[in-house]
N, C-alpha and C positions, 0 to 999 in steps of 0.2 A: 133761641143762639145767639140771634141778629140784634136781638134787642140786648141781650146781656154786652154785647161786645161795643155796641152802641154807647150804652151806660157807661162804662169802662172807658170809654174816648172821652165822655163828656166830664166824667169825673177827671181822669188827668189832662184835660184841657184846663181846666177851671185851676187845679191846685200846681199845676209845673209853670210857676210863676218864677221873676228876679228883677233885677234893677239895674241898670246901667247910670253908673254915679261920675259925671265927668268932673273930677276936681282940678284939674288944669288945662289950657288949652292955649297953643298960639292966637296971637289977637286977628291973625289970618284965619281961623276956623269959627264959623257962627253956630251955636249950638243955642236953640229955640223950641219953646213949646214944652208939650209932655205927652208928643204923641209915643202910641205902642211901638215898640220896637224887635223884632224877632234877631235871636242870636245867631240864624245864619246868614243876617243882613249887619250884623255886628263886623263881619271881616272887611266886606265893601267899605263900611264908614272906615276902618282904621288904614283900610288903601289909600282911600282916595284924601286923608290926611296926611300921608305921605308924598302925596302929589302923582300916585299911580292911577291908571286907567283899570275902573272895576270892572271885575267878569261878569257883572249880571245885574241886569238896571232891576233897579227900585223904587218903588215910591214914598219913601221915608222923607215926611218933611222936617223933619228935625235938626236937620244938618245941612249948612252948604259955607262952599271956601268962597272967602271973599278977596281973597290975593291969592293967584296962584303961585306968587314966587315968596309968598313966607310959610310955607310946608312946615307939617313938625319933621325935625330930627333924629325922634325919638318915641315909642307909644311905650309906654308903663302902664301895666296892669295887672292889679291884685283881685285877684279871683277867687271867691269863696263860695266853698261849694256846700249843699244843703241847705241852706237861709235865703229868704226870698230878700231880705234886705238887713241894713244893722243900724238900724234909726238916725244916718247922718241926711239933714235937711240942708245944707249949705251946697253951693254949686247947681248945675244941672244934672238931674233926675226925670229918668225915660224908664215906664213900665217894661220889663223885658220878658218875652215871650219862649221860654225854652224849645228848643226844636230841632239843636245838635248839639255833639261835645264840645267840650271847651277846646279841646287838644286839636278838634278840627278848626278852629278860628286860629290857634298860633300856627300850626302847619301851613295853613294856608296864606298867610304872612309870610313866615321863612321863606316859604317856596318862590313869592313875587318879589322879594329882595333877593334873591341870591339869581333869581333869572334878570333883573334888571342891573346886578353888579356882579357880572360870574367870575371878574377877576381881583375882585377886591376881598378884601378881611372883613368878614361879617360880625358884628356881633348880636349875636343870638342868645338871649338867656331865656331859658324855662324851669323854673324851681318850685317843686312840693316840699313845702316844706316840713309834710308828714314824713318826711326822707331824714329830715336832721342835716346836720352840717354836712354831710358826706355828700349832697347833691351841691350844697352851694360849693365848696371846695373843688368841684369839676371847673370851674371859671375866673379864669387868672384875673379878672379886674375884684373879684372878692378874697383875693389871695391876704391871707393873716387873720381870717375870722374863726373864732374857733367855737368848740361847744359849750353853752353858758346853762347850767341848771338854774330851773326859776327858783327863788327866793317866797318865803309865803307872805314876809312884808312888803312885798310888790303889788299884793291883791288884798283885799278886805273878807270877800266873799269868795271865791275861787280857793281850793285846799289843793296842795302839792301831796297830799295823803293820797286824793282820789286820779283813777288815772286820767279820766276824759278832763279833768280840769288841769293837771301836769302836762298833758298834751297841746293843750292850748296856750297855756301858757309858754312853752317850750317855742310853739310857732310865733307868737308874739315878740319875746326875746329875738328871737333868729332875725325877723323880719326887722326889729330893732337895731340889730348889729349892722346889718345890711345898710340901712339909710345912713349908719354912723361912716361905712365905708365909700358909700358914694359923695358924703360930704366932703371927703378929702379930695375929689374930682376924677373923673375919669377922662380916657383917652378918647380924643374927638377926630373923627376925619367926615370925609362927605359921602358916609355911607350911612342909613340911617339905620338905629338900633332898635332892638326890641327886646324887655326885662318882662318877662311873665312868672309870676309870683301866686301860688295856689296855697290857698289856706283850706285845709281838711277839716280840723280837728272840732271847727265851731259846732258841726253839725250833731255829733255826738255829745256836746254838752247840751245842745239846744233840747235833744232827744231824752236827755236824763234829766234832766230839770223843767222843762216846759219852758216856752218862748219868752212870756212874761214873767219868769223868776228874776230874783237879785244879782244870781249866779249869771247869767245869759246878760242880761242888762250890765253887767262889769265888763264881760268880754267886751259887749259893744264897745263900749269906749275906751277899753285899750286900746282895741284896733285901731277905734277909730284916730287917736291920741297918734299912734306911729305912723298910720297913714298919712297924716299931717306932715311928722316928721317926716318920710319918704317925699311926700310932695314938695317939702321945701328945699330937699337935698336934689333932687332931680331937676327941679326947676332952675337951680340956682347951679348946677352941671351943665345946663342946655341953654341956658342964658334964657328961659324964657319960652325956649321952642320945642316942648314935650307935651305930649299927648298922655294926662294921667287919668287913668280912670278905675273904678272900681266897680268889677262885674259880682253880682250876688244872684244862684240859681239854688233853687229848691230842685234841679231834677234827676236829681238822685233818689228821690222820695219814688217817682214815677218813671223809673227805667223799665221796667217791664213792660208799659204800654207805649214807651215811647216810639218803636218803631209803626204802631196806626196811629200816633201822633202824624209823624214824619209823612207816611202815605198819603194822608186824608188831607193834609194839611197842602202839598205839593200839588197832588190834584185841583183842589178848590182855586188855588194859585191860576193854573192854565188856564182853568175854566172863566174865572171872571176876567182876566185881564188877558186872555186870549192870546197867553205867551208862547213865542216858538220852543222844542226842546232844545235843553243844551248838548253840545256835542263838544267832543274833546280838540285840544288843537288838530291832533293828528289826522282827525277825520276828514279832512282835503285829500291830503297824503293817501290815505289808505283806499279811499271811493277810487281815486283816479287808478290807483296799481289794478283794483279788482274791474273797474269797467273797460281799461283798454286791454287788459288781462281776455275778458270775456267776448270782449271783440274778436279780439286775434285769434283766440279759438275757434269762435264762430265761422270766420271768413275760409281757417284752415280745415274747418271739418267739411265744408263748402266744396272748395279746391280737392280735399281728397274724394269725396263721393264722384264728382266729377268725371276725376282724371280716372275712377275705379269702373265706372258705367262706360266711358270710350274704349276701353282695353282691348284689345286684340285677342283672344282665347287660345287662337293659332299659336300665336308667335308672341305676346308679350308675357304670359304670363306659364310656369311651370306650374301653378298651382292647377290651374287650369285642364293642363296636360297630364299631369299624373292623376286627374282626379276621374278624367274619362269614362264614360262606362262602354267603350267599344274599343279600350284598351286592353289586348291579350297580354296573358304571360305565356312567354313560349320555355317549355321544357327542353 
């Protein structure tokens, strides 16, 4: 049984892969090398890019900040689920080891921004393109975007008559509409912004036709084209101070074994680097409450015991008088 679980872990580790592709970054941020990056470390990279203090230590050497005064003003991420890559060679590309869910990265980033700017109006956008225009219209920055149906002449191999093809074309068109909206300008302030777009339909197309099929290659090409337009739009909107990345992950194929993967990797990290356990920020408060309450209870118990031991049974306590064996009842 142990051998079977170990085999499942090895298989899931080999196939749970992805890629971080940095399409644009401010000149103050330096990306170098091709070291493998864990997805759980990605949220620290994003936080450091905005000038925030990272929550956990990371020994990843693919990123450092050359100028602390030229941090990014916005994080833009296109997260493509179900595939390990989309064949883009330009920019800085790093192998990604998927060990957490993509929502955890966004939530961690959004939480840190709200903690640093509690009184400011924040622009935190998270759009799942598979939900269609309804998910986009929740944000005022995309006001005016309407649902657009895909047209056959826009693609050569993908057919609008097939559901899987039609869904990926819808997501690409919607992403194109978003890029067009950003080109018209965004309202900027001193608060960092986050734009998170999730592409889900490419997974189904890859499973249907195969990774090396002409349909999948065309989908990759269309996605890279619209991401290039999105890159240009956000770069212009933020005067070059935007970190624009594309993250691909095939973790959805290994979701069942992810809990085994996370537990094993976390354990090996602590053993390898001798890292201390991570504690919540409320830990010192809770620790002091329990510590001093315990001390007070201990000394109170000692005082009560000493007081009871020195009581005069004949004078101080009615309990002793009423329970005396010599007490007689008069009729």
